[in-house]
A tleap script that builds the chain and sets N, CA, C and O, in Angstrom:
source leaprc.protein.ff14SB
mol = sequence {
  NMET ILE ASN ASN TYR GLU ASN ARG ILE SER
  GLY ASP SER PRO PHE LYS PRO GLU PHE GLU
  ARG TYR ILE ASN GLU HIE ARG GLY ARG GLY
  SER LEU LYS VAL GLN ILE SER ALA ALA ASN
  GLN SER PHE PRO VAL LYS ASN VAL PHE VAL
  ASP VAL ALA VAL ILE SER ASP GLY MET ARG
  TYR SER LEU TYR HIE ASP VAL THR ASP SER
  SER GLY ILE VAL ASN GLU ILE VAL LEU PRO
  SER CYS LEU GLY SER MET ASN ASN SER PRO
  GLU THR ALA GLY LYS SER ASP VAL THR TYR
  LEU VAL SER ALA PHE HIE PRO ALA PHE GLU
  GLU VAL VAL ASP TYR PRO VAL THR ILE GLN
  ASP ARG ILE GLU THR ILE LEU PRO ILE ALA
  LEU GLU PRO LEU GLY GLY MET GLU CGLY
}
set mol.1.N position { 0.913 -1.124 -0.413 }
set mol.1.CA position { 0.001 -0.159 -0.092 }
set mol.1.C position { 0.907 1.398 0.086 }
set mol.1.O position { 1.667 1.717 0.999 }
set mol.2.N position { 0.554 2.089 -0.988 }
set mol.2.CA position { 1.692 3.297 -1.060 }
set mol.2.C position { 0.542 4.406 -0.032 }
set mol.2.O position { -0.677 4.538 -0.137 }
set mol.3.N position { 1.478 5.045 0.895 }
set mol.3.CA position { 1.344 6.236 1.403 }
set mol.3.C position { 0.826 7.637 1.059 }
set mol.3.O position { 1.430 8.281 0.201 }
set mol.4.N position { 0.148 7.963 1.444 }
set mol.4.CA position { -0.253 9.426 0.890 }
set mol.4.C position { 1.147 10.306 0.562 }
set mol.4.O position { 1.229 11.019 -0.438 }
set mol.5.N position { 2.243 10.157 1.548 }
set mol.5.CA position { 3.002 11.406 1.629 }
set mol.5.C position { 4.213 10.972 0.438 }
set mol.5.O position { 5.017 11.838 0.091 }
set mol.6.N position { 4.276 9.715 -0.098 }
set mol.6.CA position { 4.967 8.815 -1.035 }
set mol.6.C position { 4.789 9.939 -2.524 }
set mol.6.O position { 5.649 10.323 -3.317 }
set mol.7.N position { 3.417 10.200 -2.461 }
set mol.7.CA position { 2.932 10.878 -4.096 }
set mol.7.C position { 3.424 12.171 -3.976 }
set mol.7.O position { 3.351 12.866 -4.989 }
set mol.8.N position { 4.055 12.803 -2.674 }
set mol.8.CA position { 4.783 14.010 -2.941 }
set mol.8.C position { 6.173 14.233 -2.692 }
set mol.8.O position { 6.727 15.287 -2.377 }
set mol.9.N position { 6.718 12.966 -2.896 }
set mol.9.CA position { 8.120 13.071 -2.828 }
set mol.9.C position { 8.597 13.227 -4.231 }
set mol.9.O position { 7.943 12.838 -5.199 }
set mol.10.N position { 9.872 13.866 -4.315 }
set mol.10.CA position { 10.396 13.810 -5.852 }
set mol.10.C position { 11.999 14.298 -5.759 }
set mol.10.O position { 12.536 14.634 -4.704 }
set mol.11.N position { 12.407 14.281 -6.571 }
set mol.11.CA position { 13.521 14.735 -6.607 }
set mol.11.C position { 13.906 16.199 -6.384 }
set mol.11.O position { 15.060 16.549 -6.138 }
set mol.12.N position { 12.713 17.151 -6.501 }
set mol.12.CA position { 12.858 18.524 -6.535 }
set mol.12.C position { 12.972 18.933 -5.152 }
set mol.12.O position { 12.796 18.106 -4.257 }
set mol.13.N position { 13.291 20.307 -4.867 }
set mol.13.CA position { 13.470 20.541 -3.691 }
set mol.13.C position { 12.612 21.689 -3.091 }
set mol.13.O position { 12.472 22.700 -3.779 }
set mol.14.N position { 12.143 21.634 -2.116 }
set mol.14.CA position { 10.800 22.852 -1.920 }
set mol.14.C position { 11.600 23.713 -1.006 }
set mol.14.O position { 11.005 24.566 -0.347 }
set mol.15.N position { 13.012 23.562 -0.890 }
set mol.15.CA position { 13.841 24.550 0.303 }
set mol.15.C position { 14.439 25.819 -0.455 }
set mol.15.O position { 14.480 25.751 -1.683 }
set mol.16.N position { 14.748 26.583 -0.038 }
set mol.16.CA position { 15.418 27.682 -0.413 }
set mol.16.C position { 16.744 27.537 -1.153 }
set mol.16.O position { 17.323 26.462 -0.996 }
set mol.17.N position { 17.253 28.357 -1.853 }
set mol.17.CA position { 18.508 28.223 -3.012 }
set mol.17.C position { 19.646 27.922 -1.930 }
set mol.17.O position { 20.293 26.906 -2.188 }
set mol.18.N position { 20.061 28.686 -0.633 }
set mol.18.CA position { 20.816 28.598 0.401 }
set mol.18.C position { 21.184 27.285 0.608 }
set mol.18.O position { 22.365 27.075 0.882 }
set mol.19.N position { 20.046 25.912 0.497 }
set mol.19.CA position { 20.349 24.535 1.158 }
set mol.19.C position { 20.390 24.232 0.128 }
set mol.19.O position { 19.795 23.165 -0.025 }
set mol.20.N position { 21.210 24.991 -1.621 }
set mol.20.CA position { 21.333 23.795 -2.656 }
set mol.20.C position { 22.187 22.621 -2.471 }
set mol.20.O position { 21.791 21.496 -2.775 }
set mol.21.N position { 23.622 22.903 -1.863 }
set mol.21.CA position { 24.567 22.032 -1.251 }
set mol.21.C position { 23.563 20.892 -0.785 }
set mol.21.O position { 23.380 19.914 -1.510 }
set mol.22.N position { 23.024 21.007 0.233 }
set mol.22.CA position { 22.568 20.229 1.247 }
set mol.22.C position { 21.701 19.205 0.060 }
set mol.22.O position { 21.987 18.122 -0.451 }
set mol.23.N position { 20.581 20.090 -0.072 }
set mol.23.CA position { 19.964 18.983 -1.300 }
set mol.23.C position { 20.723 18.337 -2.277 }
set mol.23.O position { 20.462 17.135 -2.310 }
set mol.24.N position { 21.551 18.685 -3.070 }
set mol.24.CA position { 22.015 17.689 -3.826 }
set mol.24.C position { 22.741 16.632 -3.469 }
set mol.24.O position { 22.938 15.677 -4.222 }
set mol.25.N position { 23.283 16.746 -2.053 }
set mol.25.CA position { 23.881 15.603 -1.440 }
set mol.25.C position { 23.152 14.840 -0.642 }
set mol.25.O position { 23.597 13.871 -0.026 }
set mol.26.N position { 21.805 15.304 -0.610 }
set mol.26.CA position { 20.831 14.080 0.064 }
set mol.26.C position { 19.399 14.171 -1.091 }
set mol.26.O position { 18.458 14.960 -1.014 }
set mol.27.N position { 19.593 13.243 -1.985 }
set mol.27.CA position { 18.852 13.085 -2.957 }
set mol.27.C position { 17.569 12.532 -2.661 }
set mol.27.O position { 16.535 12.844 -3.252 }
set mol.28.N position { 17.679 11.521 -1.530 }
set mol.28.CA position { 16.512 11.184 -1.306 }
set mol.28.C position { 15.180 11.333 -0.567 }
set mol.28.O position { 15.543 12.107 0.319 }
set mol.29.N position { 14.001 11.131 -0.358 }
set mol.29.CA position { 13.048 11.919 0.480 }
set mol.29.C position { 12.369 10.913 1.759 }
set mol.29.O position { 11.896 9.796 1.549 }
set mol.30.N position { 12.428 11.437 2.821 }
set mol.30.CA position { 11.329 10.741 3.736 }
set mol.30.C position { 10.674 11.778 4.161 }
set mol.30.O position { 10.882 12.963 3.903 }
set mol.31.N position { 9.477 11.068 5.149 }
set mol.31.CA position { 8.768 11.536 5.562 }
set mol.31.C position { 8.684 11.766 7.234 }
set mol.31.O position { 9.168 10.932 8.000 }
set mol.32.N position { 8.054 12.923 7.684 }
set mol.32.CA position { 7.943 12.830 9.446 }
set mol.32.C position { 6.663 13.645 9.607 }
set mol.32.O position { 6.261 14.598 8.939 }
set mol.33.N position { 5.994 12.886 10.914 }
set mol.33.CA position { 4.890 13.074 11.210 }
set mol.33.C position { 5.379 13.127 12.994 }
set mol.33.O position { 5.830 12.231 13.707 }
set mol.34.N position { 5.189 13.995 13.177 }
set mol.34.CA position { 5.188 14.681 14.805 }
set mol.34.C position { 3.964 14.268 15.620 }
set mol.34.O position { 2.976 14.181 14.890 }
set mol.35.N position { 3.784 14.066 16.536 }
set mol.35.CA position { 2.601 13.674 17.393 }
set mol.35.C position { 2.987 14.649 18.810 }
set mol.35.O position { 3.956 14.378 19.518 }
set mol.36.N position { 2.072 15.800 19.081 }
set mol.36.CA position { 2.555 16.318 20.348 }
set mol.36.C position { 1.167 16.187 21.249 }
set mol.36.O position { 0.048 16.543 20.877 }
set mol.37.N position { 1.459 15.683 22.327 }
set mol.37.CA position { 0.952 15.457 23.637 }
set mol.37.C position { 1.175 15.923 25.113 }
set mol.37.O position { 2.140 16.535 25.569 }
set mol.38.N position { -0.082 15.434 25.819 }
set mol.38.CA position { 0.686 16.150 27.621 }
set mol.38.C position { -0.184 14.961 28.266 }
set mol.38.O position { -0.810 14.097 27.651 }
set mol.39.N position { -0.067 15.137 29.699 }
set mol.39.CA position { -0.711 14.227 30.480 }
set mol.39.C position { -0.328 12.677 30.219 }
set mol.39.O position { -1.201 11.812 30.146 }
set mol.40.N position { 0.948 12.421 30.095 }
set mol.40.CA position { 1.066 10.959 29.872 }
set mol.40.C position { 1.015 10.374 28.473 }
set mol.40.O position { 1.016 9.201 28.097 }
set mol.41.N position { 0.959 11.871 27.603 }
set mol.41.CA position { 0.358 11.261 26.133 }
set mol.41.C position { -1.016 10.661 26.134 }
set mol.41.O position { -1.208 9.673 25.425 }
set mol.42.N position { -2.432 11.375 27.181 }
set mol.42.CA position { -3.400 11.318 26.844 }
set mol.42.C position { -4.199 12.011 26.496 }
set mol.42.O position { -5.411 11.840 26.371 }
set mol.43.N position { -3.178 13.375 26.197 }
set mol.43.CA position { -4.340 14.309 25.370 }
set mol.43.C position { -3.388 15.190 24.216 }
set mol.43.O position { -2.208 15.499 24.378 }
set mol.44.N position { -4.161 15.474 23.123 }
set mol.44.CA position { -3.165 15.976 21.986 }
set mol.44.C position { -3.108 17.314 22.337 }
set mol.44.O position { -4.118 17.812 22.836 }
set mol.45.N position { -1.965 18.095 22.146 }
set mol.45.CA position { -2.239 19.648 22.190 }
set mol.45.C position { -1.827 20.409 20.896 }
set mol.45.O position { -0.790 20.405 20.232 }
set mol.46.N position { -3.116 21.120 20.768 }
set mol.46.CA position { -3.033 22.163 19.312 }
set mol.46.C position { -2.210 22.957 19.536 }
set mol.46.O position { -1.653 23.189 20.608 }
set mol.47.N position { -2.021 23.596 18.211 }
set mol.47.CA position { -1.272 25.134 18.207 }
set mol.47.C position { 0.304 25.391 19.064 }
set mol.47.O position { 0.819 26.293 19.726 }
set mol.48.N position { 0.723 23.820 18.527 }
set mol.48.CA position { 2.106 23.906 19.141 }
set mol.48.C position { 3.137 24.305 17.659 }
set mol.48.O position { 2.935 23.851 16.533 }
set mol.49.N position { 4.261 25.275 18.060 }
set mol.49.CA position { 4.879 25.657 16.957 }
set mol.49.C position { 5.846 24.387 16.719 }
set mol.49.O position { 6.304 23.915 17.760 }
set mol.50.N position { 6.168 23.863 15.715 }
set mol.50.CA position { 7.120 22.671 15.571 }
set mol.50.C position { 7.961 23.375 14.413 }
set mol.50.O position { 7.490 24.081 13.522 }
set mol.51.N position { 9.261 23.051 14.599 }
set mol.51.CA position { 10.459 23.494 13.805 }
set mol.51.C position { 11.393 22.150 13.466 }
set mol.51.O position { 11.728 21.296 14.288 }
set mol.52.N position { 11.634 22.172 12.446 }
set mol.52.CA position { 12.547 21.095 12.194 }
set mol.52.C position { 13.993 21.678 11.262 }
set mol.52.O position { 14.037 22.589 10.435 }
set mol.53.N position { 14.798 21.019 11.621 }
set mol.53.CA position { 16.168 21.675 11.298 }
set mol.53.C position { 17.312 20.621 11.368 }
set mol.53.O position { 17.406 19.766 12.249 }
set mol.54.N position { 18.152 20.791 10.348 }
set mol.54.CA position { 19.656 20.278 10.429 }
set mol.54.C position { 20.811 20.938 10.453 }
set mol.54.O position { 20.712 22.052 9.938 }
set mol.55.N position { 22.167 20.596 10.970 }
set mol.55.CA position { 23.028 21.223 11.127 }
set mol.55.C position { 24.076 20.758 10.093 }
set mol.55.O position { 24.444 19.586 10.174 }
set mol.56.N position { 24.478 21.364 9.351 }
set mol.56.CA position { 25.026 21.011 7.931 }
set mol.56.C position { 26.238 21.947 7.478 }
set mol.56.O position { 25.969 23.095 7.125 }
set mol.57.N position { 27.852 21.406 7.473 }
set mol.57.CA position { 28.950 22.261 7.579 }
set mol.57.C position { 29.208 23.338 8.790 }
set mol.57.O position { 29.802 24.399 8.599 }
set mol.58.N position { 28.680 22.923 10.076 }
set mol.58.CA position { 28.455 23.911 11.050 }
set mol.58.C position { 27.401 25.065 11.133 }
set mol.58.O position { 27.295 26.044 11.873 }
set mol.59.N position { 26.716 24.611 10.165 }
set mol.59.CA position { 25.459 25.632 10.007 }
set mol.59.C position { 24.397 24.950 10.542 }
set mol.59.O position { 24.311 23.723 10.596 }
set mol.60.N position { 23.260 26.060 11.096 }
set mol.60.CA position { 22.035 25.328 11.582 }
set mol.60.C position { 21.072 26.035 10.756 }
set mol.60.O position { 20.919 27.254 10.681 }
set mol.61.N position { 20.255 24.849 9.965 }
set mol.61.CA position { 19.427 25.681 9.225 }
set mol.61.C position { 18.253 24.705 9.458 }
set mol.61.O position { 18.282 23.492 9.662 }
set mol.62.N position { 17.039 25.703 9.356 }
set mol.62.CA position { 15.527 25.603 9.925 }
set mol.62.C position { 14.898 25.085 8.384 }
set mol.62.O position { 14.873 25.799 7.382 }
set mol.63.N position { 14.523 24.005 8.446 }
set mol.63.CA position { 13.616 23.765 6.834 }
set mol.63.C position { 12.616 23.619 7.217 }
set mol.63.O position { 12.115 22.894 6.358 }
set mol.64.N position { 11.784 23.818 8.052 }
set mol.64.CA position { 10.266 23.288 8.069 }
set mol.64.C position { 9.963 23.843 9.299 }
set mol.64.O position { 10.744 23.612 10.222 }
set mol.65.N position { 8.913 24.582 9.516 }
set mol.65.CA position { 8.141 24.893 10.654 }
set mol.65.C position { 6.550 24.819 10.041 }
set mol.65.O position { 6.184 24.755 8.867 }
set mol.66.N position { 5.852 24.850 11.139 }
set mol.66.CA position { 4.367 24.333 10.718 }
set mol.66.C position { 3.610 24.552 12.727 }
set mol.66.O position { 4.226 24.674 13.786 }
set mol.67.N position { 2.649 24.526 12.539 }
set mol.67.CA position { 1.794 24.537 14.156 }
set mol.67.C position { 0.891 23.066 14.305 }
set mol.67.O position { 0.523 22.647 13.207 }
set mol.68.N position { 0.629 22.530 15.049 }
set mol.68.CA position { 0.002 21.508 15.318 }
set mol.68.C position { -1.531 21.367 15.131 }
set mol.68.O position { -2.089 22.342 15.636 }
set mol.69.N position { -2.466 20.427 14.542 }
set mol.69.CA position { -3.815 20.546 14.599 }
set mol.69.C position { -4.535 20.094 15.850 }
set mol.69.O position { -4.075 19.444 16.789 }
set mol.70.N position { -5.504 20.470 15.711 }
set mol.70.CA position { -6.458 19.778 16.756 }
set mol.70.C position { -6.128 18.588 17.496 }
set mol.70.O position { -6.239 18.318 18.691 }
set mol.71.N position { -5.639 17.853 16.378 }
set mol.71.CA position { -4.926 16.308 16.897 }
set mol.71.C position { -3.680 16.500 17.701 }
set mol.71.O position { -3.236 15.530 18.316 }
set mol.72.N position { -3.231 17.355 17.742 }
set mol.72.CA position { -1.709 17.250 18.261 }
set mol.72.C position { -0.842 17.012 16.878 }
set mol.72.O position { 0.351 16.797 17.091 }
set mol.73.N position { -1.196 17.016 15.678 }
set mol.73.CA position { -0.135 16.334 14.644 }
set mol.73.C position { 0.415 17.758 13.682 }
set mol.73.O position { -0.171 18.837 13.597 }
set mol.74.N position { 1.482 17.429 13.138 }
set mol.74.CA position { 1.827 18.062 11.784 }
set mol.74.C position { 2.310 16.662 11.387 }
set mol.74.O position { 2.937 15.806 12.010 }
set mol.75.N position { 1.769 16.717 10.040 }
set mol.75.CA position { 1.968 15.603 9.182 }
set mol.75.C position { 2.393 15.736 7.938 }
set mol.75.O position { 2.021 16.814 7.476 }
set mol.76.N position { 3.146 14.967 7.039 }
set mol.76.CA position { 3.782 15.035 6.086 }
set mol.76.C position { 4.671 16.104 5.730 }
set mol.76.O position { 4.605 16.847 4.751 }
set mol.77.N position { 5.681 16.074 6.846 }
set mol.77.CA position { 6.872 16.794 6.601 }
set mol.77.C position { 7.900 16.020 5.643 }
set mol.77.O position { 8.459 14.979 5.988 }
set mol.78.N position { 8.098 16.676 4.338 }
set mol.78.CA position { 8.903 15.724 3.774 }
set mol.78.C position { 10.165 16.797 3.735 }
set mol.78.O position { 10.271 18.024 3.748 }
set mol.79.N position { 11.334 15.320 3.666 }
set mol.79.CA position { 12.776 15.830 4.654 }
set mol.79.C position { 13.379 15.169 3.399 }
set mol.79.O position { 12.902 14.206 2.798 }
set mol.80.N position { 14.722 15.974 3.045 }
set mol.80.CA position { 16.101 15.379 2.312 }
set mol.80.C position { 16.712 14.074 2.979 }
set mol.80.O position { 17.400 14.198 3.992 }
set mol.81.N position { 16.517 13.066 2.532 }
set mol.81.CA position { 17.196 12.110 3.100 }
set mol.81.C position { 18.629 11.631 2.146 }
set mol.81.O position { 18.891 12.351 1.183 }
set mol.82.N position { 19.394 10.615 2.380 }
set mol.82.CA position { 20.183 9.888 1.628 }
set mol.82.C position { 19.338 8.705 0.871 }
set mol.82.O position { 18.497 7.987 1.413 }
set mol.83.N position { 19.704 8.666 -0.362 }
set mol.83.CA position { 19.174 7.328 -1.182 }
set mol.83.C position { 19.106 6.150 -0.311 }
set mol.83.O position { 20.048 5.757 0.377 }
set mol.84.N position { 17.691 5.482 -0.387 }
set mol.84.CA position { 17.844 4.298 0.178 }
set mol.84.C position { 19.028 3.032 -0.489 }
set mol.84.O position { 19.344 2.062 0.199 }
set mol.85.N position { 19.443 3.195 -1.556 }
set mol.85.CA position { 20.386 2.596 -2.231 }
set mol.85.C position { 21.641 2.424 -1.408 }
set mol.85.O position { 22.361 1.425 -1.407 }
set mol.86.N position { 21.802 3.503 -0.725 }
set mol.86.CA position { 23.367 3.410 0.398 }
set mol.86.C position { 23.414 2.372 1.143 }
set mol.86.O position { 24.502 1.857 1.400 }
set mol.87.N position { 21.990 1.763 1.734 }
set mol.87.CA position { 21.953 0.734 2.392 }
set mol.87.C position { 22.246 -0.866 1.898 }
set mol.87.O position { 21.987 -1.900 2.514 }
set mol.88.N position { 22.798 -0.719 0.734 }
set mol.88.CA position { 22.919 -2.017 -0.035 }
set mol.88.C position { 24.163 -2.546 0.236 }
set mol.88.O position { 24.197 -3.775 0.164 }
set mol.89.N position { 25.330 -1.924 0.563 }
set mol.89.CA position { 26.203 -2.137 0.758 }
set mol.89.C position { 26.881 -2.067 2.365 }
set mol.89.O position { 26.304 -1.395 3.220 }
set mol.90.N position { 27.986 -2.720 2.647 }
set mol.90.CA position { 28.038 -2.766 4.387 }
set mol.90.C position { 28.966 -1.559 4.591 }
set mol.90.O position { 29.044 -1.114 5.737 }
set mol.91.N position { 29.774 -0.902 3.482 }
set mol.91.CA position { 30.772 0.240 3.646 }
set mol.91.C position { 29.448 1.412 3.992 }
set mol.91.O position { 29.432 2.062 5.038 }
set mol.92.N position { 28.625 1.505 3.164 }
set mol.92.CA position { 27.809 2.471 3.145 }
set mol.92.C position { 26.703 2.248 4.225 }
set mol.92.O position { 26.091 3.290 4.460 }
set mol.93.N position { 26.382 1.417 4.779 }
set mol.93.CA position { 25.514 1.023 5.612 }
set mol.93.C position { 25.191 1.947 6.795 }
set mol.93.O position { 26.204 1.983 7.493 }
set mol.94.N position { 24.449 2.532 7.203 }
set mol.94.CA position { 24.388 3.357 8.471 }
set mol.94.C position { 24.723 5.104 8.318 }
set mol.94.O position { 24.544 6.047 9.089 }
set mol.95.N position { 25.330 4.986 6.830 }
set mol.95.CA position { 25.724 6.314 6.549 }
set mol.95.C position { 24.462 7.038 5.670 }
set mol.95.O position { 24.440 8.168 5.182 }
set mol.96.N position { 23.668 6.235 5.649 }
set mol.96.CA position { 22.492 7.053 4.835 }
set mol.96.C position { 21.529 7.506 5.634 }
set mol.96.O position { 20.484 8.024 5.239 }
set mol.97.N position { 21.912 7.289 7.008 }
set mol.97.CA position { 20.720 7.922 7.945 }
set mol.97.C position { 21.021 9.774 7.967 }
set mol.97.O position { 22.098 10.361 7.857 }
set mol.98.N position { 19.820 10.268 8.124 }
set mol.98.CA position { 20.008 11.637 8.338 }
set mol.98.C position { 19.714 12.010 9.663 }
set mol.98.O position { 18.862 11.195 10.020 }
set mol.99.N position { 19.907 12.675 10.463 }
set mol.99.CA position { 19.303 13.387 11.671 }
set mol.99.C position { 19.009 14.899 11.645 }
set mol.99.O position { 19.771 15.858 11.527 }
set mol.100.N position { 17.837 14.831 11.772 }
set mol.100.CA position { 17.271 16.390 11.734 }
set mol.100.C position { 17.099 16.383 13.317 }
set mol.100.O position { 17.107 15.369 14.016 }
set mol.101.N position { 16.890 18.123 13.904 }
set mol.101.CA position { 16.385 18.233 15.265 }
set mol.101.C position { 15.113 18.984 15.251 }
set mol.101.O position { 14.795 20.073 14.771 }
set mol.102.N position { 14.469 18.061 15.933 }
set mol.102.CA position { 13.011 18.987 16.231 }
set mol.102.C position { 12.558 19.582 17.281 }
set mol.102.O position { 12.596 19.024 18.377 }
set mol.103.N position { 12.068 20.786 17.115 }
set mol.103.CA position { 12.047 21.645 18.451 }
set mol.103.C position { 10.362 22.007 18.565 }
set mol.103.O position { 9.665 22.249 17.579 }
set mol.104.N position { 10.013 21.996 19.564 }
set mol.104.CA position { 8.598 22.321 20.015 }
set mol.104.C position { 8.306 23.463 21.268 }
set mol.104.O position { 8.799 23.464 22.396 }
set mol.105.N position { 7.347 24.416 20.679 }
set mol.105.CA position { 7.204 25.319 21.829 }
set mol.105.C position { 5.704 25.738 21.765 }
set mol.105.O position { 5.009 25.789 20.751 }
set mol.106.N position { 5.396 25.983 22.853 }
set mol.106.CA position { 3.925 26.356 23.233 }
set mol.106.C position { 3.929 26.797 24.595 }
set mol.106.O position { 4.620 26.193 25.415 }
set mol.107.N position { 2.969 28.160 25.053 }
set mol.107.CA position { 3.408 28.932 26.126 }
set mol.107.C position { 3.299 28.523 27.224 }
set mol.107.O position { 3.995 28.898 28.168 }
set mol.108.N position { 2.094 27.394 27.296 }
set mol.108.CA position { 1.455 26.984 28.676 }
set mol.108.C position { 2.736 25.442 28.962 }
set mol.108.O position { 2.638 24.725 29.958 }
set mol.109.N position { 3.747 25.244 27.950 }
set mol.109.CA position { 4.424 23.701 28.336 }
set mol.109.C position { 5.926 24.449 28.202 }
set mol.109.O position { 6.169 25.569 27.752 }
set mol.110.N position { 6.868 23.422 28.761 }
set mol.110.CA position { 8.279 23.492 28.783 }
set mol.110.C position { 8.625 23.131 27.603 }
set mol.110.O position { 8.075 22.131 27.139 }
set mol.111.N position { 9.447 23.719 26.950 }
set mol.111.CA position { 9.882 23.582 25.507 }
set mol.111.C position { 10.587 22.665 25.234 }
set mol.111.O position { 11.362 22.432 26.162 }
set mol.112.N position { 10.739 21.835 24.172 }
set mol.112.CA position { 11.607 20.844 23.547 }
set mol.112.C position { 12.418 21.452 22.735 }
set mol.112.O position { 11.970 22.390 22.077 }
set mol.113.N position { 13.929 21.022 22.581 }
set mol.113.CA position { 14.667 22.130 22.077 }
set mol.113.C position { 15.570 20.964 21.588 }
set mol.113.O position { 16.176 20.255 22.392 }
set mol.114.N position { 15.649 20.765 20.049 }
set mol.114.CA position { 16.673 20.012 19.166 }
set mol.114.C position { 16.495 18.423 19.564 }
set mol.114.O position { 17.524 17.779 19.771 }
set mol.115.N position { 15.189 17.766 19.678 }
set mol.115.CA position { 15.180 16.522 19.905 }
set mol.115.C position { 15.572 15.723 18.453 }
set mol.115.O position { 15.055 16.078 17.393 }
set mol.116.N position { 16.536 14.616 18.531 }
set mol.116.CA position { 16.641 14.151 17.358 }
set mol.116.C position { 15.957 13.285 16.652 }
set mol.116.O position { 15.625 12.285 17.287 }
set mol.117.N position { 15.619 13.330 15.505 }
set mol.117.CA position { 15.049 11.905 14.685 }
set mol.117.C position { 15.773 11.632 13.461 }
set mol.117.O position { 16.462 12.376 12.764 }
set mol.118.N position { 15.497 10.511 13.356 }
set mol.118.CA position { 16.383 10.284 11.933 }
set mol.118.C position { 15.263 9.775 10.820 }
set mol.118.O position { 14.262 9.059 10.841 }
set mol.119.N position { 16.040 10.596 9.778 }
set mol.119.CA position { 14.996 10.276 8.683 }
set mol.119.C position { 15.523 9.266 7.643 }
set mol.119.O position { 16.714 9.432 7.380 }
set mol.120.N position { 14.937 8.302 7.019 }
set mol.120.CA position { 15.665 7.469 5.708 }
set mol.120.C position { 14.524 7.793 4.492 }
set mol.120.O position { 13.352 8.134 4.648 }
set mol.121.N position { 15.220 7.586 3.308 }
set mol.121.CA position { 14.738 7.383 2.031 }
set mol.121.C position { 13.449 6.679 1.968 }
set mol.121.O position { 13.512 5.505 2.334 }
set mol.122.N position { 11.971 7.222 1.491 }
set mol.122.CA position { 10.824 6.859 1.696 }
set mol.122.C position { 10.541 5.736 2.645 }
set mol.122.O position { 10.184 4.563 2.534 }
set mol.123.N position { 10.911 6.743 3.850 }
set mol.123.CA position { 10.247 5.876 5.120 }
set mol.123.C position { 9.386 7.153 6.124 }
set mol.123.O position { 9.859 8.241 6.452 }
set mol.124.N position { 7.918 6.572 6.479 }
set mol.124.CA position { 7.916 7.815 7.206 }
set mol.124.C position { 7.872 7.313 8.940 }
set mol.124.O position { 7.425 6.319 9.512 }
set mol.125.N position { 8.491 8.406 9.341 }
set mol.125.CA position { 9.281 8.191 10.719 }
set mol.125.C position { 7.665 9.024 11.501 }
set mol.125.O position { 7.077 10.045 11.144 }
set mol.126.N position { 7.376 8.088 12.610 }
set mol.126.CA position { 6.107 9.008 13.744 }
set mol.126.C position { 7.269 9.600 14.766 }
set mol.126.O position { 8.260 8.919 15.031 }
set mol.127.N position { 7.078 10.845 15.284 }
set mol.127.CA position { 7.767 10.989 16.539 }
set mol.127.C position { 6.699 11.718 17.468 }
set mol.127.O position { 6.281 12.871 17.356 }
set mol.128.N position { 6.366 10.751 18.415 }
set mol.128.CA position { 5.874 11.346 19.539 }
set mol.128.C position { 6.690 12.086 20.381 }
set mol.128.O position { 7.780 11.662 20.762 }
set mol.129.N position { 6.143 13.382 20.760 }
set mol.129.CA position { 6.923 14.320 22.179 }
set mol.129.C position { 5.573 14.648 22.802 }
set mol.129.O position { 4.565 15.136 22.291 }
set mol.130.N position { 5.868 14.179 24.254 }
set mol.130.CA position { 4.932 14.455 25.107 }
set mol.130.C position { 5.489 15.850 26.170 }
set mol.130.O position { 6.386 15.672 26.994 }
set mol.131.N position { 5.027 16.766 26.048 }
set mol.131.CA position { 4.815 17.932 26.659 }
set mol.131.C position { 4.756 18.123 28.234 }
set mol.131.O position { 3.850 17.540 28.831 }
set mol.132.N position { 5.606 18.853 28.907 }
set mol.132.CA position { 5.517 18.934 30.241 }
set mol.132.C position { 5.177 20.426 30.680 }
set mol.132.O position { 5.991 21.348 30.632 }
set mol.133.N position { 3.633 20.553 31.189 }
set mol.133.CA position { 3.367 21.965 31.597 }
set mol.133.C position { 4.222 22.702 32.469 }
set mol.133.O position { 4.922 22.177 33.335 }
set mol.134.N position { 4.152 24.067 32.205 }
set mol.134.CA position { 5.498 24.927 32.760 }
set mol.134.C position { 4.872 24.748 34.440 }
set mol.134.O position { 3.757 24.782 34.961 }
set mol.135.N position { 6.047 24.579 34.830 }
set mol.135.CA position { 6.086 24.516 36.339 }
set mol.135.C position { 6.254 22.923 36.700 }
set mol.135.O position { 6.388 22.689 37.901 }
set mol.136.N position { 6.264 21.795 35.805 }
set mol.136.CA position { 6.413 20.275 35.807 }
set mol.136.C position { 5.378 19.805 36.763 }
set mol.136.O position { 5.551 18.803 37.457 }
set mol.137.N position { 4.309 20.526 36.796 }
set mol.137.CA position { 3.077 19.606 37.123 }
set mol.137.C position { 2.095 19.197 36.105 }
set mol.137.O position { 1.677 20.188 35.506 }
set mol.138.N position { 1.507 17.941 35.637 }
set mol.138.CA position { 0.527 17.983 34.808 }
set mol.138.C position { -1.141 17.959 35.137 }
set mol.138.O position { -1.435 17.334 36.156 }
set mol.139.N position { -1.708 18.269 34.755 }
set mol.139.CA position { -3.379 18.385 34.830 }
set mol.139.C position { -4.181 18.858 33.870 }
set mol.139.O position { -5.399 18.892 34.045 }
savepdb mol mol.pdb
quit
């Protein structure tokens, strides 16, 4: 079964020209779904600002940002990855993983900064993030 996000994956870059070198080095595309919740993952949190960044050549690039929906989800974030064919040999296995940094911000909760997530070619990765209310008490 083909997932919806696979229809959006192509070799074309939706990113700004300053990311051109990074995009050229990462010709694959993977998908990320971020699910934000609170109270031990009991309640989705809407209106959380989610930012996805990567560190490349010592520079931090924010590649994507959006706000969670009423289900606490930001869906179908298509990100550059190494081509899946790089996993076909022992010399390159493991080198095809690309790590992104996910941050989440909401005024009622402690912020989550630079949570690492690995993206692989043609794979949808689901990242659950549980937020803690400000003051450290859930309720």
